[in-house]
N, C-alpha and C positions, 0 to 999 in steps of 0.2 A: 853090280854096277860100277863103274869107275868115275870119277870125277876128273874133268880136264881141268887142271889148276891154270893153265895158260888162259882157257876160255873165262873161267870164273875172275881171274885178274883183270882180263881185259873188259869184262862187263861191269866190274867194280869200278873201273877207270871212266867208263861212260857214265855210270851214276854219279861218281865224284865231281863230274862237270857242274851238276847242278849245285853243289856248294863252293866252287871255286870262285873267288872274289873277281880274278882277272878275266875269267869266261863271263860272269854276270855283269861286269863292266863294260863289256863289248857291245857293239851295235848287235842289232836283230840279225843282220846279214852275216857278222863275224860268228854268233853263236851258231848260226844255220850251216855255214859253210865248216865249221870246225866239227859239228856232229856229223856232217857227210863225209868229211875227211876222214875221221875215226871210223865210222862205219866200213868206208871204202878199204881203208887199212885192214881192218879185221877181216873182212872177206878175202882180200888178196893173199893174206897171209894164212888163209883156210882156217882161221879161228872160229869163225861163224859160217854157215850156210847161207844159201840164197833166200831162204825164208826168213831166217834171223835177220839178215841184213835188210830185207824188205821191211820188217817190223822196226828197226831202227831208223830207217829212212821215213817211214811214216811218222814216226814219233818226232823226228826233225822238223818235218813239213808242218805239222800240227803246232809244234812249240813257235815256229816261225810265224804261223798264222796269228797265234794268239799274241805274240810280241808287237806284231806290226797292227793288230786289232781291226 
């Protein structure tokens, strides 16, 4: 089994958003749009497949719902 380093790096970037001060300081809409843009970018570059994209989008929607309460 081989590890796709590019995929690992991209998923680490997704996770790093959670501890990024600029990201956290943004509005709920900014954080939502940023998450969606990153997920879309990874899908377009074929770093992730449609199922993984859907999981990231679901995570973004859930986080947005939590943010706006």
